[in-house]
C-alpha positions in Angstrom: -12.0 -0.9 -11.8 -9.2 1.6 -12.3 -7.7 3.3 -9.3 -6.0 6.6 -9.7 -3.3 7.5 -7.1 -1.4 10.7 -6.8 1.8 11.2 -4.9 2.7 14.7 -3.7 6.1 15.7 -2.5 5.0 19.0 -1.1 7.3 22.0 -0.6 6.7 24.4 2.2 6.4 27.4 0.0 4.5 27.9 -3.3 7.6 29.5 -4.8 9.5 26.1 -4.6 8.7 23.1 -6.8 6.5 20.3 -5.5 6.8 16.9 -7.2 3.5 15.3 -8.3 2.8 11.9 -9.9 -0.4 10.4 -11.0 -0.6 6.6 -11.4 -3.4 4.5 -12.8 -3.8 0.9 -11.5 -5.9 -1.7 -13.1 -5.6 -5.5 -12.6 -2.0 -5.4 -11.3 -0.9 -3.1 -14.1 0.4 0.4 -13.2 0.6 3.2 -15.7 2.4 6.5 -15.2 0.0 9.2 -16.2 1.7 12.3 -15.0 5.1 13.1 -13.5 6.3 16.7 -13.0 6.8 19.6 -10.7 4.2 22.2 -9.9 4.3 25.3 -7.7 1.0 26.8 -6.7 -1.7 25.1 -4.6 -4.2 25.8 -7.4 -2.0 24.0 -10.0 -1.6 21.0 -7.7 -5.3 20.7 -6.9 -6.3 21.3 -10.5 -4.0 18.5 -11.8 -5.1 16.0 -9.1 -8.8 16.7 -9.7 -8.3 16.6 -13.5 -7.3 12.9 -13.2 -10.2 12.2 -10.8 -7.7 10.7 -8.3 -9.1 8.3 -5.7 -6.2 8.7 -3.2 -3.4 11.2 -2.6 -0.4 10.3 -0.5 1.3 13.5 0.7 4.9 13.7 1.9 4.2 16.0 4.7 2.7 15.8 8.2 -1.0 16.0 8.1 -1.4 16.6 11.9 0.3 18.9 14.3 2.1 17.9 17.5 -0.1 18.3 20.5 2.4 20.3 22.5 5.9 21.9 22.2 7.4 18.4 21.7 9.7 18.0 18.7 7.9 14.9 17.5 4.4 13.5 17.4 3.9 10.1 19.0 3.5 8.5 15.6 6.9 10.1 14.6 8.5 8.5 17.6 7.0 5.2 16.8 8.4 5.3 13.2 11.8 6.4 14.5 11.9 3.3 16.8 11.3 1.2 13.6 14.6 2.6 12.2 13.2 5.4 10.0 14.3 9.0 10.3 11.8 11.8 10.1 12.3 15.5 10.8 11.1 17.2 14.0 8.0 19.3 13.6 9.7 22.1 15.5 12.4 22.4 12.8 12.5 25.7 11.0 10.0 25.7 8.0 8.1 22.6 9.2 5.2 24.7 10.5 4.8 26.3 7.1 4.8 22.9 5.4 2.3 21.4 7.9 -0.1 24.3 7.4 0.1 24.0 3.6 -0.3 20.2 3.7 -3.3 20.4 6.0 -4.9 23.0 3.8 -4.4 21.0 0.6 -5.6 17.8 2.3 -8.8 19.5 3.5 -9.6 20.8 0.0 -9.0 17.3 -1.5 -11.1 15.6 1.2 -14.0 18.1 0.5 -13.9 16.9 -3.1 -14.2 13.2 -2.0 -10.5 12.3 -2.3 -8.9 10.0 0.3 -5.7 11.6 1.6 -2.9 9.9 3.5 0.4 10.9 5.0 3.6 9.1 3.9 7.3 9.6 4.1 8.9 8.5 0.8 12.5 7.9 2.1 11.1 5.7 4.9 8.7 4.0 2.4 11.6 3.3 0.0 13.6 1.8 2.8 10.6 -0.3 4.0 10.3 -1.7 0.4 13.9 -2.9 0.6 14.5 -1.4 -2.8 17.8 0.6 -3.3 16.4 3.3 -5.5 13.3 4.8 -7.0 14.4 3.3 -10.3 14.6 -0.3 -8.9 11.2 0.2 -7.2 9.7 1.4 -10.5 11.3 -1.5 -12.4 9.6 -4.0 -10.0 6.3 -2.6 -11.2 7.2 -2.7 -14.9 7.8 1.0 -15.2 10.8 2.9 -16.6 11.2 6.4 -15.1 13.0 9.1 -17.0 16.6 9.4 -15.9 16.2 13.1 -15.5 13.6 13.2 -12.7 14.2 15.5 -9.8 14.4 14.3 -6.2 10.9 15.8 -5.6 9.5 13.8 -8.6 11.1 10.6 -7.4 9.7 11.1 -3.9 6.3 11.8 -5.5 6.5 8.5 -7.4 7.2 6.6 -4.2 4.3 8.4 -2.5 1.9 7.6 -5.3 2.9 3.9 -5.3 2.4 3.9 -1.5 -1.1 5.2 -2.1 -1.9 2.3 -4.4 -0.6 -0.2 -1.8 -2.7 1.5 0.9 -5.8 1.5 -1.3 -5.3 -2.3 -1.9 -4.9 -2.9 1.9 -1.2 -4.0 1.5 0.6 -1.1 2.9 2.4 -0.8 6.3 0.5 1.7 8.4 2.1 3.1 11.6 -0.6 4.7 13.8 -0.8 6.5 17.1 -3.2 9.0 18.6 -1.8 11.9 16.7 -1.6 10.5 13.2 -0.7 7.8 10.9 2.2 7.3 8.4 1.8 4.9 5.5 4.8 3.0 4.1 5.4 0.4 1.4 5.6 -3.3 2.2 8.8 -5.3 1.3 8.9 -5.4 -2.5 12.6 -6.0 -3.4 
């Protein structure tokens, strides 16, 4: 069975580029099917649904903090593990969270599994030094001209595959969960 995983490095505003990757996984082989930057929610949703993706890993919080605290409990847990995430009270984060939740709801209503990830932390948890080293470990050569958003989308998409296979690191608390790669390098 082929599993299709998308990684989305979502920007807060539709005027800014969001990185998107679609990966196909079959019998330990990973194929890069799409890598690029999109802007509008409709473009992002259309591209994901075009590939009949099973799982989407989004680089954005998919839950809100329960009070005026800077961090969710799951964020504090991941910070204690040595990973750095931005506070949800940071300027622009509310816009990003609202957009991410809206996209996640639309994908879930189409039967797509949606998870939250943090690509920088996921790369760090993999022990790989770069997105290129991570790709190489999976037999892929990424173009040298990819943007940071596209690189983060690749890490997110790979995290989705590992989650789908039950091999990801999942950090949970009452207010959310963040999925990371296991040690790879």
